[in-house]
C-alpha positions as CSV (number, residue, x, y, z in Angstrom):
1,M,-94.3,21.6,-45.8
2,R,-92.1,24.4,-47.1
3,K,-92.2,27.8,-45.5
4,L,-92.7,30.5,-48.1
5,F,-92.1,34.3,-47.7
6,H,-93.4,37.2,-49.8
7,I,-90.5,39.6,-50.2
8,E,-91.1,43.0,-51.8
9,A,-88.3,45.5,-52.4
10,I,-87.7,48.6,-54.4
11,V,-84.1,48.5,-55.7
12,D,-81.9,50.7,-57.8
13,H,-81.7,49.8,-61.5
14,T,-78.0,48.9,-61.3
15,I,-78.6,45.8,-59.1
16,A,-82.1,44.9,-60.5
17,W,-80.6,42.4,-63.0
18,D,-78.6,40.6,-60.3
19,I,-81.6,40.2,-58.1
20,A,-83.8,39.2,-60.9
21,N,-81.3,36.5,-62.0
22,I,-81.1,35.0,-58.6
23,A,-84.9,35.3,-57.9
24,S,-86.0,33.8,-61.2
25,K,-84.0,30.6,-60.5
26,K,-85.1,30.1,-56.9
27,A,-88.5,31.7,-56.5
28,V,-91.9,29.9,-56.8
29,K,-93.3,32.9,-58.5
30,F,-91.3,35.9,-59.7
31,E,-92.7,39.3,-60.8
32,M,-90.8,42.4,-61.6
33,R,-92.2,45.8,-62.6
34,P,-90.8,49.3,-62.8
35,V,-91.7,51.8,-60.1
36,V,-93.4,54.9,-61.5
37,H,-92.3,58.0,-59.6
38,G,-91.4,61.6,-60.0
39,G,-87.8,61.4,-58.8
40,E,-86.2,61.6,-55.4
41,D,-86.5,64.3,-52.8
42,E,-83.2,66.1,-52.6
43,E,-83.2,66.4,-48.8
44,T,-84.7,63.1,-47.6
45,G,-84.1,60.9,-50.6
46,E,-87.7,59.6,-50.6
47,L,-89.5,59.0,-53.8
48,K,-91.9,61.7,-55.0
49,A,-95.2,61.1,-56.8
50,R,-95.2,61.4,-60.5
51,P,-96.4,64.9,-61.6
52,T,-100.0,65.1,-62.8
53,G,-101.1,66.6,-66.0
54,K,-102.3,69.8,-64.2
55,E,-98.9,70.2,-62.5
56,I,-97.1,69.9,-65.8
57,V,-99.4,72.4,-67.5
58,L,-99.1,74.9,-64.7
59,A,-95.3,74.6,-64.6
60,L,-95.0,75.2,-68.3
61,A,-97.5,78.1,-68.1
62,R,-95.6,79.8,-65.3
63,S,-92.2,79.4,-67.1
64,G,-93.1,82.0,-69.8
65,K,-95.8,84.1,-71.4
66,S,-97.4,81.1,-73.2
67,F,-96.8,77.4,-73.9
68,V,-97.5,75.0,-76.7
69,I,-99.5,71.9,-75.8
70,K,-97.0,69.7,-77.7
71,D,-94.4,70.6,-75.1
72,A,-96.7,69.6,-72.3
73,I,-97.5,66.3,-74.0
74,A,-93.8,65.6,-74.6
75,E,-93.1,66.3,-70.9
76,V,-95.9,64.0,-69.7
77,K,-94.7,61.2,-72.0
78,R,-91.2,61.7,-70.6
79,V,-92.4,61.0,-67.0
80,G,-94.6,58.1,-68.1
81,G,-98.0,59.8,-68.1
82,S,-100.9,60.0,-70.5
83,P,-101.3,62.8,-73.1
84,H,-105.0,62.7,-72.1
85,S,-104.1,64.1,-68.7
86,I,-102.8,67.2,-70.4
87,Y,-105.9,67.8,-72.5
88,A,-108.1,67.2,-69.3
89,A,-105.9,69.6,-67.3
90,C,-106.2,72.3,-70.0
91,A,-110.0,71.9,-70.1
92,D,-110.3,72.1,-66.3
93,L,-108.1,75.2,-66.1
94,K,-110.0,76.9,-69.0
95,R,-113.3,76.1,-67.3
96,D,-111.9,77.7,-64.1
97,K,-110.8,80.7,-66.1
98,R,-107.2,80.2,-65.2
99,L,-105.9,79.3,-68.7
100,K,-106.7,81.0,-72.0
101,R,-106.3,79.6,-75.5
102,I,-104.4,82.2,-77.6
103,G,-103.9,80.2,-80.7
104,P,-104.0,76.7,-82.1
105,G,-102.5,74.5,-79.4
106,E,-101.1,77.5,-77.6
107,Y,-102.2,78.5,-74.1
108,Q,-101.5,81.3,-71.6
109,L,-101.9,81.4,-67.8
110,I,-104.4,84.2,-66.9
111,R,-104.2,83.8,-63.1
112,E,-102.7,81.5,-60.5
113,V,-104.5,78.7,-58.8
114,G,-106.2,80.1,-55.7
115,E,-106.6,83.6,-57.0
116,K,-110.2,84.7,-57.4
117,A,-111.5,85.4,-60.8
118,V,-111.9,89.1,-61.5
119,R,-115.2,89.9,-63.0
120,K,-115.5,93.2,-64.8
121,P,-118.8,94.9,-64.1
122,H,-121.1,95.6,-67.0
123,G,-120.0,98.6,-69.0
124,S,-116.5,98.6,-67.6
125,V,-115.0,98.8,-71.1
126,R,-116.9,102.1,-71.7
127,A,-116.0,103.5,-68.3
128,A,-112.3,102.7,-69.0
129,A,-112.4,104.3,-72.4
130,L,-114.0,107.4,-70.9
131,D,-111.3,107.6,-68.2
132,I,-108.5,107.2,-70.8
133,I,-110.0,109.9,-73.0
134,R,-110.5,112.3,-70.1
135,A,-107.0,111.8,-68.9
136,A,-105.4,112.2,-72.3
137,Q,-107.4,115.1,-73.7
138,N,-105.9,118.6,-73.3
139,G,-107.6,122.0,-73.6
140,S,-106.7,122.4,-77.3
141,G,-109.9,120.8,-78.6
142,E,-107.8,118.6,-80.8
143,G,-109.1,115.2,-79.6
144,V,-107.4,112.0,-78.4
145,P,-106.1,109.7,-81.2
146,S,-107.8,106.3,-81.4
147,D,-104.4,104.6,-81.6
148,L,-103.5,106.0,-78.1
149,I,-106.9,105.0,-76.7
150,A,-106.4,101.4,-78.2
151,E,-102.9,101.2,-76.7
152,K,-104.0,102.2,-73.2
153,M,-107.1,99.9,-73.4
154,M,-104.9,96.9,-74.3
155,A,-102.6,97.8,-71.5
156,R,-105.6,97.5,-69.1
157,G,-106.3,94.1,-70.6
158,F,-109.2,94.8,-73.0
159,G,-109.2,93.2,-76.5
160,K,-108.3,95.2,-79.6
161,T,-111.7,94.3,-81.2
162,S,-113.7,95.8,-78.4
163,I,-112.2,99.3,-78.7
164,S,-113.7,100.5,-82.0
165,T,-117.1,99.1,-81.0
166,T,-116.8,100.9,-77.6
167,L,-115.9,104.2,-79.3
168,S,-118.9,103.8,-81.7
169,Q,-121.2,103.1,-78.7
170,L,-119.9,106.1,-76.7
171,T,-120.3,108.4,-79.8
172,A,-123.9,107.1,-80.3
173,A,-124.7,107.7,-76.6
174,K,-123.3,111.3,-77.0
175,K,-120.7,110.7,-74.2
176,V,-117.8,111.1,-76.7
177,K,-117.6,113.4,-79.7
178,R,-115.6,112.5,-82.8
179,V,-113.8,115.8,-83.6
180,A,-111.7,114.5,-86.5
181,A,-111.0,111.2,-88.2
182,G,-109.8,108.8,-85.5
183,R,-109.8,111.6,-82.8
184,Y,-112.3,111.7,-79.8
185,R,-113.1,114.0,-76.9
186,V,-115.4,113.5,-73.9
187,E,-118.6,115.5,-74.2
188,E,-118.9,117.7,-71.1
189,A,-122.5,118.0,-70.0
C-alpha cells in the first residue's frame, strides 16, 4: 500500500510553473488555484485580506470631495471583487446617513463611520435664518440681501432650495419683514 500525503503550499508566482510541472507528472491528484488577497503587510510580510466593497467606497470617499461609482467598480474589479459589493456598500452607507448621492453615479461622504448622525431639530432652518439676519442687519433699516442670507445658510449646510421657502414662511409668520425686493429685516416685537 502506498503512503500518500496531502501537501498544501502558497508559493510566489515566479516558481508556481516549476512546482506545477513537477506535481502534475507525479501527483495522484493535482489542483492549483490563485490565492485571493489584498497584498502583503509591509512590516510582517503576511498576506492581508482583500478589501471589501465598503472599504473601497470609504477610501474613495475620503480621498476627495466626491467620487464616481465607476471608479469604485474599477477598483473592486482590479482586486478581484464583485461590482455588486460596491452597490451594496453604497446602499448601506446611504441608509446609515454616511453617504449622500449628489448626482447620477456620484456620491459624497457626509460623516465618518462611528460618528453619530446629527439631527437638526424641527424649525432649525428658520432659527438659523433668523440668527443670520439678526447678525447681518445694521441700524440703517436697509435690510439684509437674500443672496447674503443664502450664502451663509449654505455655509451652515442647508440646501439652496430651502432658503426662499424659509424666508417666505418667516415673512408670513411676521418674524421677518421684507423691506425691499430681496431684502429682509427681523421684526422686533
